[in-house]
N, C-alpha and C positions, 0 to 999 in steps of 0.2 A: 266499900265500893270496888276497890281493886280486886279483892277476892271474888266478888260477884262477877266482874268482867272476866276474870280468869276461868271461872266455872263455866260461863257461857261459851268461851272459846273451846274449852275441853269437850263440852257436849257437842258442839258443832263438828269438831274433829272426830269424835266417837261415831256420830251419825254418818259422817262421810266415809269413815273406815268400814262401817257395816255395809254401806252401799257398794263400795268398791270390792270388798271381800266376799260378801254373801248375796248381793243384789237385792237386799231388802231396803226399800226406800222410805225412810222416816224424815226426810229433809223438809217436808212441808207439813209436818205434824205441829200441833200447837206447842210453842216453846215452853209455856208454863206446865203443860201436861207432861212433856218429856222430862223436864227438870225434876218433877216429883217422882216420876217412875225411875229415872236413873239414880237419884239419891237413895230411893228405897232399895234398888238393886245392889248398890254399893255395900250396904250392911249385910244383905243376904248372901252375897258372893264373896264377902270378906276382903274387899279391896279398899285400900286407904284413900285412893284418889281416883278420879275419872280417867286420868291418863293410865293408871295401873290397870283399870278395867279394860281400857282400849287395848293395851298390850296383851292382856290375857285372852280376850276374845279373838284377836287376830291370829294367835297361835294355837288356840284350843277351840275347835268347832263345838265341842260339847258345852263349853262355858257360854258360847254364843246362844245355843239353844236354851240354856238356863236363863240368860238375859232376855231372850225373846218372850218368855212367859211374863216378865214384868213389863215389857214394852207394849204388849198387846192387851194385857188385863182381861183374861177370859172369864168374865163374870156375867151371868145371865140367870133367868128363871122362866119357868113355863107360864104362858099366858100373862106375861108382864104387862102391866097397865090393862086390866081386863076390859075397860071401856073401849079400848082400841080394837080388841078382837071382837067385841060385840058389834062394833060398827062395821068391821069387815064382814061379819056374818049378815048383818042387816042391810048394808048399803052397797057392798062390793060384790058379794056372792051372787045376788040376783042378776047382775050384769055379766059376771063370769059365766053364768049358765048359758049365755047366748053363743059362746064359743064352742065349736065342735071338739077342740082339744085346747088344753091350757098349759102354759109354761110359766113357772114362778121362779124368780131369782131371789134368794135370800143372801144378801151380800154382808159379809162380816158375821157369819153364823155362829162364831165362837164354839162353845161345846155342845150346841145342837138343840138347846131347849126350845128355841123359837121354831126350829124345823119340825119338831114333833108336835108343837102347838098348832102350827099351820096344817100339818098332815091330819091331825085329829079333827080339826074344824072342817077341812075339806071332805073327810070321810063321812062325817055326820051330815054334810050337805049333799052327799052323793056325787062328789066331783073328783075324789082322789084317784079313782081308776083311770080317768082320762087326763090326769095332770102329771107333768114331769116337773120335779123340783130340783133346781140347781142350788146347792148349799156351798158357799165359798168362804174361805178365810185365808189369811197369810200364815197362820200358826198351825204347823202340822200336828203338834200335840193336841191342840183343841179339836182339830178335824178327826183325829183318831178317837177321841172321846165321843164326839158326835156320832160317829159311825157305830159305836158300841151301844149307844142309847141306854146307858146305865147311870143312875143318879142316886145320891144318898137318900135313904128312906126318911131321914130327919127333915128333908126339904119338901116332902110330898104333901104334907098338910097344907103348907102355904100354896103349893101348886094347885091343890084341889080347890081351895077357896077361890083362887084366881079363875080356875076353869069354870066353876059354878057362876061366878059373876060375869064371865064372858059368854054366858048363854049356853053352856054345855048341855047336851041333850041326854047324856048317860051319866055314869059314874066314872071318874078318872081311873078308878081301879080296874075298869074293864079293859084298859089299854096296857096294863103292866102286870108283871109277876114279882112278888116280893120274895127276896132271898138274901140271907146273910147281910142284912142291914142295908140292902140296896133295892131299888125298883128297876126292873129290867123291862124296857118298853117293847111292845109287840114288833117283831122284825118286819111284819107286813106293812107297817107304817112307812118304812124306808125303802120298800121295793122299787118305787119310782123316783127315788132320790139319788142324785149324783153329787157326791162330795168331792170338791176339787180345790186346789190351791189357786188363788186369784188375788192379785193386789190392785186395789183401786188407784194406787199411785203410779203403777207402771204398766199394767196389762190393759188389753182392749176388750171390746164386746165380743161375746162368743155365740150368742143366740138371740133370736127375737123372742120377747116375752110379753105376757099379758099383765103380769104383776111383778113389781120389784119391791122388796122390803129391805130397807137398810136403816136399822134402828139403833140409836146410841153408838154410832160409829163416827159420824161426821162432826160430832162435838169435839173430837180429838184432832181435827184437821184445821189448817189455816184456810183462809178464804180461797186462795188459789187452788188448793187441793179439793176443797168442797166443790168448786165449780167444775173441776175435772171429773169428779164423781157424778155430778148432776148431768154432765155431758154424756157419760157412759150410760146412765140410766135412760136418758132421753133417746139415745141411739138404739138402745136395746128394746124399748117399749114399742109395741105396735100402736097403730092409730087408736087414740082414746084409751090407751093402757093406763094402769094404776101404779102410783108411786106412794109408798107409805114410809114415813120417817118416825124418829123417836120423839118423845114428848117435849124435848128441849131443842129440837131441830126445826128448821123452816126453810122454805124456798125463797122467802121474802129477802129482797136485797141481793139475791144471787144473779148471776148472768143468765139464768134460765127461768127467772120468775115469770116472764111473760109467755113461757112455753107450756105452762101447766096452769090448771085452775083448781081451786080448792073444792073437793067434793064434801069432805067433813073437816073443816079447818081445825076444830078443837082437837081432833084425833090425828092431825097431821096426815090426812089422806088426800092425795092429789090425783088429778087425771090429766093426761097429756092432751094438749089442745091441737 
């Protein structure tokens, strides 16, 4: 019990040090999630204690960037949860067509798989040319990978299956070139994409949008930070705009539950009231 308490104190001090030194705010992230990530990072960065890790990252920015990769867990896949994308295609796109121009915010875009999934879907529906996509994340390494649009070829089979189940109208191979064990996605898919650093914990709204997608990010936040994020999304969305969340996330019981209505509850697709 004493060791457990000491570990909790060390993690709190580490997170506070990160905030003071680098302005990355993990103070309202889920405690259990942070504990798992920090303990995993200890072994990878060869630090015996969390206090030793704290001392290292304070004096070595490169070590902090290594730690950031473990704190943010950049894991994603294209057309993840295909039913979700099929519902966007069938239930959201017809309503997006009514706007003369469209702005989409993908919050917590990680390494970009969802960005390219949304871009492909919008292209097939004839909407990409009049859409601006804002793809944001707090991890600069992930953002760089997202900008490149290069993914391991070994993952493409799974992505292709997802794409087909999501109602894809072509072949996924139409959108990439295979070379040296990687799939390089068509750069025209990101011509209208702005990749930017943005923290849901500290930053504010930057544009009015018609669609906000934040999937599998809020599960790592405590309730206070979840409500802050919902507030940003509500402020960003235009009247009757759309909010889409991950399969394990919900607006229920949040401070903003009465400001949205479920459009497709099973797929976590909501509409601003």
